Structures are given as structure tokens and as C-alpha cells.
C-alpha positions in Angstrom: 0.0 0.0 0.0 1.3 3.4 -0.9 2.1 5.9 1.8 -0.2 8.9 2.2 1.2 12.2 3.4 -0.7 15.2 4.9 -0.3 18.6 3.4 1.7 19.7 6.4 4.1 16.8 5.9 4.6 17.6 2.3 5.3 21.3 3.0 7.7 20.5 5.8 9.5 18.0 3.6 9.9 20.7 0.9 11.1 23.2 3.5 13.7 20.7 4.7 14.9 19.9 1.2 15.3 23.6 0.4 17.2 24.4 3.6 19.5 21.4 3.3 20.5 22.2 -0.3 23.8 24.1 0.2 23.5 26.6 -2.7 20.1 27.7 -1.4 21.6 28.8 2.0 23.4 31.8 0.6 21.7 32.6 -2.7 22.2 35.8 -4.8 19.1 36.6 -6.9 18.9 39.4 -9.4 15.5 40.9 -10.2 13.1 43.9 -10.1 11.2 44.9 -7.0 7.4 44.8 -7.2 4.5 44.6 -4.7 6.8 46.2 -2.1 5.0 46.6 1.3 6.4 47.9 4.6 4.5 46.3 7.5 3.9 48.0 10.8 6.0 45.3 12.4 9.0 46.6 10.5 9.2 43.6 8.2 9.3 44.2 4.4 7.4 42.0 1.9 8.1 42.1 -1.8 8.3 40.2 -5.0 11.4 39.8 -7.2 10.6 39.4 -10.9 12.2 39.2 -14.3 10.4 39.0 -17.7 9.4 35.4 -17.2 9.0 34.7 -13.5 8.4 36.0 -10.0 9.8 35.1 -6.6 8.2 36.0 -3.3 10.6 37.5 -0.7 10.6 38.8 2.8 13.1 41.1 4.6 12.8 41.0 8.4 13.0 44.1 10.5 16.6 43.6 11.8 17.9 43.0 8.3 15.9 46.0 6.8 17.4 48.3 9.4 20.9 47.6 8.0 20.0 48.7 4.4 21.6 52.0 3.3 18.8 52.8 0.9 15.0 52.6 0.8 13.7 49.9 -1.6 11.1 51.0 -4.1 8.9 49.4 -6.7 10.6 49.1 -10.1 14.1 49.2 -8.6 16.5 46.6 -9.9 18.4 44.9 -7.1 20.6 41.9 -6.2 19.3 40.2 -3.1 21.3 37.8 -0.9 19.5 35.3 1.3 18.3 31.8 1.9 15.5 29.9 0.0 12.9 28.2 2.2 9.3 27.3 2.4 6.5 28.7 4.6 4.7 25.5 5.5 1.4 27.2 6.4 0.8 28.3 2.9 3.1 25.9 1.0 4.8 28.9 -0.6 8.5 29.0 -1.0 10.2 32.4 -0.8 13.5 34.1 -0.4 14.4 35.3 3.1 16.6 38.3 2.3 19.6 39.1 4.5 21.1 41.9 2.4 20.2 43.7 -0.7 21.9 46.2 -3.0 20.9 48.2 -6.1 21.9 46.5 -9.3 24.4 48.5 -11.3 24.8 51.3 -8.7 26.1 51.4 -5.2 23.7 51.3 -2.2 25.3 54.4 -0.7 24.8 56.3 -3.9 21.1 55.3 -4.0 20.7 56.2 -0.3 22.4 59.6 -1.0 20.0 60.4 -3.8 16.9 59.2 -1.9 17.7 61.3 1.2 18.6 64.3 -0.9 15.3 64.2 -2.7 13.3 63.7 0.5 15.0 66.6 2.4 14.8 68.8 -0.7 11.0 68.2 -0.9 10.7 69.2 2.8 12.4 72.5 2.0 15.4 71.8 4.1 17.7 73.1 1.4 15.8 76.3 0.5 17.9 79.4 0.0 15.5 81.4 2.2 16.6 79.3 5.2 20.3 80.2 4.7 21.8 82.6 7.2 24.6 85.1 6.3 28.0 84.7 7.7 29.2 87.3 10.2 31.8 89.6 8.7 34.0 89.8 11.8 33.4 86.7 13.9 34.8 86.8 17.4 34.4 83.1 18.2 34.6 80.2 15.7 33.4 76.7 16.6 35.2 73.9 14.8 33.5 70.5 14.6 35.9 67.9 13.3 38.4 65.2 14.3 41.1 66.6 16.7 43.9 64.5 15.0 43.3 64.9 11.3 45.1 67.1 8.8 41.9 69.2 8.3 42.0 70.7 11.8 45.6 71.7 11.5 45.0 73.4 8.1 42.0 75.3 9.5 43.8 76.5 12.6 46.8 77.6 10.6 44.8 79.6 8.1 42.6 81.2 10.9 45.7 82.3 12.8 47.3 83.7 9.7 44.2 85.5 8.3 42.5 86.7 11.4 44.2 86.1 14.7 41.6 88.2 16.6 39.1 85.4 16.4 39.0 82.7 19.2 38.6 79.1 18.1 36.6 76.5 20.1 37.4 72.9 19.0 34.6 70.3 19.4 36.4 67.0 18.8 34.1 64.4 17.2 34.2 61.1 15.3 34.1 61.9 11.6 33.6 58.3 10.3 32.5 54.9 11.5 29.8 53.8 13.9 28.3 56.7 15.9 30.1 59.5 14.0 26.8 61.1 12.7 25.3 61.2 16.1 28.5 62.7 17.5 28.6 65.5 14.9 24.9 66.3 15.4 25.3 66.4 19.2 28.3 68.8 18.9 26.3 71.2 16.7 23.4 71.2 19.2 25.8 71.8 22.1 27.4 74.8 20.3 23.9 76.3 19.9 23.1 75.7 23.5 26.4 77.4 24.6 25.6 80.4 22.4 29.1 81.9 22.3 30.1 81.0 18.8 29.4 83.3 15.9 29.9 80.7 13.2 30.4 76.9 13.0 32.8 75.0 10.7 31.8 71.3 10.4 33.8 68.9 8.2 36.8 66.6 7.7 39.4 65.9 5.1 39.0 63.8 2.0 38.2 60.1 1.7 36.0 57.6 0.0 32.2 57.8 -0.1 32.1 55.4 2.9 34.6 57.6 4.8 32.5 60.7 4.3 29.2 59.0 4.9 28.6 60.5 8.4 28.0 63.8 6.7 25.4 62.2 4.5 23.3 61.0 7.4 19.8 62.6 8.0 20.6 63.4 11.7 23.5 65.6 10.7 21.5 67.4 8.0 18.7 68.2 10.4 21.1 69.4 13.1 22.7 71.8 10.6 19.4 73.0 9.4 18.2 73.6 13.0 21.3 75.5 14.0 20.6 79.2 14.8 24.4 79.8 14.3 25.5 79.9 10.7 27.2 76.6 9.6 29.9 76.2 7.0 30.1 72.7 5.6 33.7 71.7 4.7 33.8 68.0 3.8 36.5 66.3 1.7 38.0 67.6 -1.5 36.4 70.0 -4.0 34.6 67.3 -6.1 33.1 65.7 -2.9 29.4 66.7 -2.3 27.5 65.6 0.8 24.0 66.1 2.2 25.6 68.4 4.8 26.7 70.7 2.0 23.1 71.2 0.9 21.8 71.8 4.4 24.6 74.2 5.5 24.3 77.9 5.1 27.6 78.0 3.1 29.4 75.1 1.4 33.2 75.2 1.3 35.1 73.0 -1.2 37.7 72.0 1.5 38.3 72.7 5.2 41.0 75.2 4.2 38.5 77.0 2.0 36.1 77.1 4.9 38.7 78.9 7.0 39.1 81.5 4.3 35.4 82.0 3.9 34.9 82.3 7.7 37.2 85.2 8.4 38.5 88.3 6.5 42.2 88.6 5.6 44.0 90.8 8.1 46.4 91.9 5.5 43.5 93.0 3.2 41.9 94.8 6.2 45.2 96.7 6.8 45.4 97.7 3.2 41.7 98.8 3.2 42.3 100.8 6.4 45.4 102.4 5.0 43.4 103.4 1.8 40.6 104.7 3.9 43.0 106.7 6.1 44.5 108.3 3.0 41.1 109.2 1.7 40.1 110.6 5.0 43.3 112.7 5.2 42.6 114.0 1.6 39.0 114.9 2.5 40.1 116.7 5.6 42.8 118.7 3.7 40.2 119.7 1.1 37.8 120.8 3.9 40.6 122.8 5.6 41.5 124.5 2.4 37.9 125.5 1.8 37.6 126.9 5.3 40.9 128.8 4.9 39.5 130.4 1.7 36.3 131.4 3.6 38.4 132.9 6.4 40.5 134.9 3.9 37.3 136.2 2.3 35.9 137.3 5.7 39.1 139.0 6.6 38.8 141.2 3.5 35.3 142.4 4.3 34.9 145.9 5.6 32.7 144.8 8.5 35.6 143.0 10.1 38.4 145.4 9.1 36.5 148.6 10.3 33.5 147.6 12.5 32.9 151.2 13.6 32.4 152.3 10.0 30.1 149.4 9.4 28.0 150.3 12.4 27.9 154.0 11.2 26.7 152.8 7.8 23.9 150.8 9.3 22.9 153.7 11.6 22.4 155.9 8.5 20.4 153.1 6.8 18.3 152.8 9.9 17.6 156.5 10.1 16.6 156.5 6.4 14.3 153.5 6.8 12.8 155.0 10.0 12.0 158.3 8.1 10.4 156.3 5.3 8.3 154.3 7.8 7.2 157.5 9.6 6.0 159.2 6.4 4.2 156.0 5.3 2.4 155.8 8.7 1.4 159.5 8.5 0.0 159.0 5.0 -2.0 156.0 6.1 -3.4 157.8 9.1 -4.5 160.8 6.9 -6.3 158.5 4.6 -8.0 156.7 7.5 -8.9 160.0 9.1 -10.7 161.2 6.0 -12.6 157.9 5.7 -13.6 158.2 9.3 -15.0 161.7 8.8 -17.0 160.7 5.8 -18.5 157.7 7.6 -19.4 159.8 10.7 -21.2 162.4 8.5 -23.1 159.6 6.7 -24.2 158.0 10.0 -25.2 161.4 11.4 -27.4 162.1 8.4 -29.2 158.8 8.7 -29.4 158.8 12.5 -33.0 158.3 14.0 -32.2 161.0 16.5 -32.2 163.6 13.6 -35.7 162.5 12.8 -36.9 162.8 16.4 -35.3 166.3 16.6 -37.7 167.4 13.8 -40.8 166.7 16.1 -41.3 163.0 15.3 -41.6 160.3 18.0 -41.1 156.5 18.1 -43.7 154.2 19.7 -42.5 150.8 21.1 -44.3 148.0 22.8 -42.3 145.4 24.7 -39.2 146.7 23.0 -40.6 146.3 19.5 -41.3 149.4 17.2 -45.0 149.8 16.4 -45.4 150.9 12.8 -49.1 150.0 12.5 -52.1 150.5 14.8 -53.1 146.9 13.9 -50.5 145.8 16.4 -52.1 147.6 19.3 -55.1 146.7 21.5 -57.0 148.9 24.0 -55.4 149.1 27.4 -51.9 148.3 25.9 -49.0 150.1 27.5 -46.6 151.7 25.1 -43.4 153.8 25.3 -43.3 157.0 23.3 -39.8 158.3 22.7 -39.2 162.0 21.8 -36.0 163.7 20.8 -35.6 164.5 24.5 -37.2 162.1 27.0 -40.3 159.9 26.6 -43.6 158.9 28.0 -45.3 155.7 29.1 -49.0 155.8 27.8 -52.0 153.5 27.9 -54.0 153.1 24.7 -57.6 154.4 25.1 -58.7 153.8 21.6 -57.2 152.2 18.5 -57.9 153.9 15.1 -57.4 151.7 12.1 -57.5 154.9 9.9 -57.3 158.5 11.0 -59.6 161.2 9.6 -58.0 163.6 7.2 -58.0 166.4 9.6 -56.2 164.3 12.2 -53.6 163.1 9.6 -52.8 166.7 8.8 -52.5 167.5 12.4 -50.4 164.4 13.1 -48.2 165.3 10.1 -47.1 168.4 11.9 -46.1 171.8 10.7 -43.5 170.4 8.3 -46.3 168.9 6.1 -48.0 172.3 5.4 -46.4 174.0 2.4 
């Protein structure tokens, strides 16, 4: 009778055969990433494919943490791992231990990925860049204390601008923990607050040697610095993430020292030139003042002040006479105008009318021009040319007889 196997037995047997086969224990597989998924557990699941086939693969969290780049769909890679079977689903897959881009270094891919991500965040924007101080008093130097770079920087700073104090913050510049060491030093300098500018860098080396300055933690520490940072990493062709994040990029550490401080010799020449220009300007001003003084000495007011005062006295007397005559003329005109206005007012004065025998009747201060405004028993005031009388109305006549009108008109109306 033939032996019958369970599904689990078959899957475990396949798993055992795959794991015992020596070539499958350290297998290199070339393919293109697809169906890439990053699980919340930290594991990565993906499929490697070529034009004819696909292979399931998994990258556990501990192995994924060691990758220098971030896998993406469509990326061609070479994966190293072991081939095994997952008995629960009867699916064989590649358990990846390491992975690198196919045709380009993992560090290069990691560099480009981080650069694009930080650029999209705006970490490299020119608007974030801070200007360097023109005359720094204290310079913080973040680098290895034993490399050639620190000696070159110190030598150039002493030669160009010995007035500046230099604070050395010794750090690891390559290897495990170097990036964290650099970032912590930059943060410490900002907390201290005494430095006016920071130079962070190291001498030349391979991409792996310079990699600490390509780490995200260093880029963010530089971008967060309130003190201007000069990035000075490697030789002129070398470019790091720190160069993009820094306020100023120097091609070499020596170049950073030159950018950081002015040249004392150039300052002396500039001061000498300014001093000469100042002396020339002062001489010009003095010559002008001397010419003004000579002109004043030739004036009569200074040579014979008594004669000058006498001339002014004559001018004052002349002006005084002119003013007196003008005032007298104005007063005469005003006097004539006053006389004419007084005669006019006198001619039209109500008192003149009263003097001819007329009178004015008022009631409660108002002039009564018509009998229609009076009632019997009203009290009125009659004003004459001299004096007046308070009277009570006995009778109101709306119209006087002709004989009374002639009588009331007075003697002036007969002729």
C-alpha cells in the first residue's frame, strides 16, 4: 500500500529539502522589486521578478534596518538570502539578509533618496540660509582633533584673522556613531551660544569615509542651528548632504577657514586706503575753510567795524523816516474815511428825525409801525427827541380822519 502524506508533511519536507540544499543557503538573486510593502512590524514584503517569473521574498526588520537605501517598486536589485518554504501556505520564498541596487552602489542610492526627500521638505531652501558674520569673534570647529583638516583650518585662521577665538569640538568623523557625535556637537554649540559661526567637516576620503556627513541626523542638526554653519567635507569634487543643508558650502576645510574670516592683510590695506582718503578729504575741507576765512578778513565789516555800524545807523535813520512818512500818510487816509463815515451815520441817525418833532412808539421793545399791532389798554413807550412817556392806549384807530392826519403830520407837512 502506498504511503499517504498530509499537506503539512509535504510542505515541511519541501522546506527541509530547500534548507539542506547548500546553494540555497546563501543565494544571490537578481530581479526587479514589485509589490513592495512595509509592514507596521518593521518587516518588508516584496516580489522579485524578471520578464518570465516572479519570486516572493521577505526582509525581516533587523535586516531591513541595515540597508543603506530605501527599496522602491521598479528598482533593480541583487538580493542575498536563503531559500525556504513557509509551511502554512506551502509557498517557497527568499528570506533576504542583504540587498543592494543592481548597477549602482547602495550608498549612492541612499544619498539620492535622502537628498530628494529633504529637498521636498524645503530643508535646502535658500530662504533658510543665514549670512556669515563679517568679523566673527568666536569660531566653533566640529571635526576630528587629530586629522590634517583641523591643522589646516587652525593655521589659516591664525594667519588671516588672529583676533578670532577658536573652540574645537572633537568628534568622530567616520564609522559607527560618527553622525550622532557630529549632530550632538552642533546642538551643544547652539546651547552654549558663544560661537558666531560653525565649521563642520573633515578631510578627503571615500564615499564610505565621508558617509557620516550624508546622514539625516547631521543634515537636520545643521538646518536647526541658529548659528551659521559652513560645511567643509572632503575635497572639491566631494558633495555631501551636509553641503546642501549648510548655510555655506566650502570646497575644502582650508577654503572654509578662508570664507569664515576676513584677511587681516587686506583689512590693513583697506584701512590704509581709507585713512589716506580721510586725510585727503580733511585737507580739502581745511583749504575751503581757509579760503572762507581769507574772504571774511577782507570784508569791511571785520576790518572797520565802527564804520560798518555807522553805515547801518544811516540806513536805519533812512528807513525810519520812510516808515514815519508812510504811517502818517496811512493815518491821513484813514482819518478822511472816518470823517465821511461819521457824516453819513449822522445824516441817517434816527435822532435827527426825532429832533424834527417825530416820535417812536414801542411795545415790549418792538417798534410799532401800524395800529393793527395795538389793543385797547396796551401800555406803550413813546420816545421823543428828548425824553419819553409811558402811555395807555384808550382807543385804536385803524384809519385817521384827514384832519387828524394833517394834524399828526405836523407843521413840516404844510407848504
